[in-house]
C-alpha positions in Angstrom: 137.8 79.0 230.4 137.3 77.4 227.0 134.7 79.6 225.2 132.7 76.6 224.2 132.2 75.6 227.9 131.5 79.2 228.8 128.8 79.4 226.1 127.1 76.2 227.3 127.2 77.3 230.9 125.7 80.7 230.1 123.0 79.0 228.0 122.0 77.0 231.0 122.3 79.7 233.6 121.2 82.8 231.7 118.0 84.2 233.3 116.9 86.0 230.1 114.7 84.2 227.6 112.7 85.2 224.5 109.4 83.9 225.8 108.1 86.7 227.9 107.7 90.3 226.7 110.0 92.6 228.8 109.9 96.3 228.9 112.0 97.0 232.0 115.7 96.2 231.9 117.1 93.8 234.6 118.5 95.6 237.6 122.0 94.4 236.9 121.9 96.2 233.5 121.3 99.5 235.2 124.1 98.8 237.6 126.6 97.9 234.9 125.5 100.5 232.4 124.7 103.7 234.4 125.1 105.9 231.3 122.8 103.9 229.0 119.3 105.4 228.4 117.1 102.3 228.9 114.0 104.4 228.4 114.7 104.2 224.6 114.7 100.8 223.0 113.4 99.3 219.7 113.4 95.7 220.9 112.0 93.5 223.7 114.5 93.4 226.5 113.6 89.7 226.9 115.3 89.0 223.6 118.7 90.1 224.9 120.6 87.6 226.9 124.1 87.2 228.4 126.7 85.7 226.2 129.0 84.8 229.2 131.7 87.4 229.2 130.7 90.8 230.5 131.2 94.3 229.2 134.4 94.3 227.1 135.1 90.7 228.3 135.9 90.1 224.6 138.2 93.1 224.1 137.9 95.2 220.9 141.0 96.3 219.1 141.4 100.1 219.1 145.0 100.5 217.8 145.3 97.9 215.0 148.7 96.6 214.3 149.2 95.9 210.6 152.0 94.5 208.4 152.5 94.5 204.6 150.9 91.5 203.0 154.4 90.4 201.8 155.5 90.1 205.4 152.5 88.1 206.6 153.3 84.5 207.1 151.0 83.4 209.9 148.8 81.0 207.9 148.1 79.3 204.6 146.5 80.7 201.5 143.1 79.4 202.5 143.0 81.4 205.7 139.6 83.3 206.0 139.9 87.1 206.2 137.6 90.0 206.0 138.9 91.9 203.0 138.3 95.6 202.8 139.3 98.1 200.1 138.4 101.8 200.5 139.7 104.6 198.3 142.5 102.3 197.0 143.6 101.4 200.5 143.4 97.6 201.2 143.4 95.7 204.5 142.7 92.2 205.5 141.4 91.2 208.9 142.1 87.5 209.6 139.4 85.6 211.4 142.2 84.0 213.5 142.3 87.5 215.2 138.7 88.6 214.9 137.4 85.4 216.5 139.0 86.5 219.8 138.2 90.2 219.6 135.1 90.5 217.4 135.5 94.3 216.8 138.3 96.4 215.3 138.1 100.2 215.3 140.1 101.4 212.4 140.4 104.0 209.6 140.8 102.9 206.0 141.2 105.1 203.0 140.3 108.1 205.2 137.1 106.5 206.3 136.6 105.6 210.0 135.3 102.0 210.1 134.5 99.3 212.5 135.2 95.7 211.4 133.0 93.2 213.2 132.7 89.4 213.4 130.2 87.3 215.3 131.2 83.7 215.4 127.8 82.4 216.6 126.2 83.8 213.5 129.3 83.7 211.3 128.6 87.3 210.4 131.3 89.6 209.3 130.1 93.2 208.8 132.0 96.4 208.3 130.4 99.7 209.3 131.3 103.3 208.9 131.5 104.6 212.4 130.8 108.2 211.5 127.1 108.9 212.2 125.5 112.3 211.6 128.8 114.2 212.2 129.7 112.2 215.3 132.6 109.8 215.4 131.9 106.6 217.3 134.0 103.7 218.4 132.7 100.3 219.6 133.1 97.6 222.2 131.3 94.4 223.1 128.5 94.4 225.6 128.8 90.8 226.4 125.2 90.3 225.4 123.5 88.6 222.5 120.2 89.0 220.6 119.2 86.1 218.4 122.6 84.7 219.1 124.2 87.8 217.5 126.7 90.2 218.9 125.3 93.3 220.6 127.9 96.1 220.5 128.0 99.4 222.2 129.4 102.8 221.3 131.6 104.4 223.9 130.3 107.9 223.2 126.6 107.4 224.2 126.7 103.8 225.6 123.9 102.9 223.2 123.7 99.2 222.3 123.9 98.1 218.6 122.9 95.0 216.8 125.8 93.7 214.7 123.4 92.1 212.2 122.1 95.2 210.3 123.9 97.8 212.4 120.8 99.3 214.2 121.0 100.9 217.6 118.5 98.9 219.7 118.9 100.4 223.2 120.0 103.9 224.4 120.1 107.5 223.2 120.7 106.5 219.6 118.0 103.8 219.5 116.6 103.6 216.0 119.7 105.0 214.3 121.5 102.8 211.7 125.1 102.6 210.7 126.1 102.5 207.1 127.4 99.1 205.9 130.6 99.3 204.0 131.0 96.6 201.3 133.6 94.0 202.3 134.3 90.4 201.5 134.7 87.3 203.6 137.4 85.7 201.4 140.6 83.6 201.5 144.0 85.2 202.0 144.9 84.1 198.4 141.9 86.0 197.0 142.7 89.1 199.0 146.3 88.9 197.8 145.3 88.5 194.2 143.2 91.7 194.2 145.3 93.8 196.6 148.9 92.7 196.5 150.0 96.0 198.1 147.5 95.6 201.0 148.2 95.2 204.7 147.1 92.5 207.2 146.0 92.8 210.8 148.2 90.9 213.3 147.8 90.5 217.1 148.9 93.4 219.2 150.2 90.9 221.6 150.8 87.5 220.0 150.9 85.8 223.4 147.6 87.2 224.6 145.4 84.5 222.9 146.0 81.3 221.2 145.7 82.9 217.8 145.1 80.3 215.1 143.0 78.2 217.4 139.2 78.1 217.1 137.3 78.1 220.4 134.2 77.2 218.4 135.5 73.9 216.8 132.7 71.9 215.4 130.1 74.7 215.8 129.1 75.0 212.2 128.4 71.3 212.1 126.2 71.4 215.2 122.5 70.6 215.0 121.4 73.9 216.7 123.0 77.3 217.5 124.3 78.2 220.9 122.5 80.8 223.0 119.5 81.0 220.7 116.0 81.0 222.1 114.1 81.8 218.9 112.2 79.7 216.5 114.3 77.5 214.3 113.7 77.8 210.6 111.5 75.3 208.8 112.6 73.5 205.7 116.3 74.2 206.1 119.1 73.2 208.5 119.6 76.0 211.1 123.4 76.0 210.5 123.2 76.0 206.7 125.5 78.8 205.4 123.6 81.4 203.4 124.6 84.6 201.6 122.1 87.4 202.4 121.5 90.7 200.6 118.7 92.4 202.6 115.6 90.2 202.7 116.9 87.8 200.1 119.4 85.0 200.7 120.9 82.0 198.9 122.2 78.8 200.4 125.9 78.0 199.9 125.1 74.6 198.2 122.9 76.4 195.7 125.6 78.9 194.8 128.5 76.5 194.8 126.6 74.1 192.5 125.7 76.8 190.1 129.1 78.6 190.3 127.4 81.8 189.2 123.9 83.1 189.9 122.2 86.3 188.7 119.1 87.0 190.7 117.3 89.8 192.5 119.6 92.3 190.8 122.8 90.9 192.1 125.5 88.5 190.8 126.8 85.8 193.1 130.0 83.9 192.2 131.4 81.0 194.3 134.9 79.6 194.2 136.7 77.0 196.4 139.6 77.9 198.6 138.5 79.4 201.9 138.6 77.5 205.2 135.8 77.5 207.8 136.9 79.2 211.1 134.3 77.3 213.0 135.1 73.7 212.0 138.4 72.4 213.4 140.4 73.1 216.6 142.9 74.9 214.4 141.6 77.3 211.8 144.3 76.2 209.3 142.8 72.7 209.5 139.2 73.8 208.8 137.3 72.3 205.9 137.0 74.3 202.6 133.7 76.1 202.4 134.7 78.4 199.6 134.0 82.1 199.1 131.2 84.1 197.5 131.6 87.4 195.7 128.4 89.5 195.5 128.3 92.3 192.9 126.0 94.6 191.0 127.2 96.2 187.8 130.7 95.1 188.7 130.8 96.8 192.1 130.7 95.0 195.5 127.3 94.9 197.2 127.0 94.9 201.0 126.0 91.4 202.1 126.5 88.9 204.9 127.6 85.3 204.9 125.6 83.8 207.9 123.6 80.9 209.0 120.0 80.2 208.0 118.7 80.6 211.6 120.2 84.1 211.8 118.9 85.2 208.4 115.3 84.3 209.3 115.7 85.7 212.9 116.5 89.1 211.5 114.5 88.8 208.3 111.3 86.9 209.3 109.6 87.7 206.0 112.7 87.0 204.0 113.1 84.6 201.0 115.8 82.0 201.0 116.6 80.4 197.7 117.6 76.8 198.0 118.3 73.9 195.6 114.6 72.9 196.1 113.2 76.4 195.3 112.4 79.6 197.3 111.7 79.1 201.0 109.6 81.4 203.3 108.9 80.9 206.9 105.3 80.4 208.2 103.8 83.2 210.2 
C-alpha cells in the first residue's frame, strides 16, 4: 500500500491519542512486545500511537552494502544524503534509501553507529550504539510519538525516541544515546569534502522503488501526519528549522543571511540540496539547500526538522525567525 494512504488510514483508525493521560500500556503492546518492561517509562503511553506498519514493518538495514563514491551513479549532485565522517572514514547514506528503511546499523571509523531518518519530522540523527559497555542495534517499533520515529533496541527491547535519542520505555528508560555529528547535505557537498568516501546502496535494488518518495508533497502540507499535539503559534508547522538543543533557526532566516553566528554556533547555508519530501521522485524535488553547523570549525550535533517537531520536543525552546525570537505560550 502507498505509504501516504497507509499513514492517513492509521491517523483515522489509531485508538491512541494524546488527550488522556495513560499509565498502562494497551493489551496489544504486551502481546507484541513480551520482552519489553512496560513498568519503566518516562512518557505518557497515550502520546505513543501506531504509525501503520508494525514491528520491523519498515525494515532496518543491518548489513549495509556500500560502494566507492566514484562508482555511485544513482542520482544527481543535488541528491540529499546523511554525510558522516569518523576517524577519517567517510560514508554517505542517501535519503532515497533511508526513506524506505529509516535505520541503518553500521560501524564507521571503528565506532558502532546507527544512522536514522524519520520522514514525518525530516530528522536525520546519527547515534553511537555503544552504551555503557553494551553494544546495541536498532529496529523500528512501528510506533510514533509526536509524529517521530520510536525505535527499539534488540538487546533489551526498550523503546527509544529518535529525536534526542532517549529511551522512553523499557529496561533502559531514561538512558540517552550519544549523538554523533553528521550533516544532511547534497551528494556534491559530500563528494567535495570526502572524495574517497563510500555510499550506501540498496541491498536488493528491486525490493523498493528506490528514488521514489512515498511522502510526495508532505513538506508543503498544512499540518503534519499522525500528530496529535498542539501546533506551534507564530510559525508554519512544516517550516524547516535547524535545531541545536533548545535553540533553532528557520531555514528562511539562515538562507537570507547566508551565515549566522549566534548562541555559540555558526550556521552557513548554501543552495544545492533537494527535498526528499516534495516530488514523487526525489531527483525532481525542489532545492531547499543545506546548512552546516559548526563551533570553532568543528561540526556540532544538530537536527534539520520541522517547527512543530522542534517545539514538541523543546516546549520551552527559542526559535529565531526573520521577525525575531519566538517562544511558545504555556
